[in-house]
C-alpha positions, 0 to 999 in steps of 0.5 A: 104170528102178529098180522100188521095191515099190509097193502100188498097188491090184493091180486098178488096176496090172493096168489100166494099159497101159504103153509099153515103158518101163513108163510111162503118160502123165499129163495134169495139168489145173487142176481148177476151169478145165479148163485143160490144164497139162502132161504127165508120165509116171508108173509104178505107183510114181509113181501110188501116191505120187501117190495117197497123198501128195496131190502129183503125182509123176512119173517123169523120163525124163531124170533117171531118178528120181522127182520130186514136182512143186514139190520145187525150184521151189515150184510144187506140184501138189495133187491133186484127182482122179485118173482112168484113161481107158477104154483104160487107157493115160492118166492124168488128174490134176486139180490145184490148180497153185500157180504155173507148171506149166511149167519154162519159167515159163509157166502151161501147157506148151501156150501157145506153139506153137498150131498150129491155133485155131478 
């Protein structure tokens, strides 16, 4: 993964607990309903871009490049808030999702295979 210089706040960058690939999972959640939309991956640069542009930017593990959600589909995620969990190993990005969040065209990536419902 290319690692461009970032101006992410050093205190935040220091708290991020990355996996061996330098990534942190980022859960996208619809800000007004609480609906969990998708999971993407961010490094410090993707988080910096997300915080400064107001649009979710992820690291594509398959394409090995940054992508701002909606650049090709138009299904943009407008950032409302970003929180780092207590362990520093997961981000929660509350967004206003335009259109489907899933690449399959569904609203959420978590509506196909429900393993348990109670």
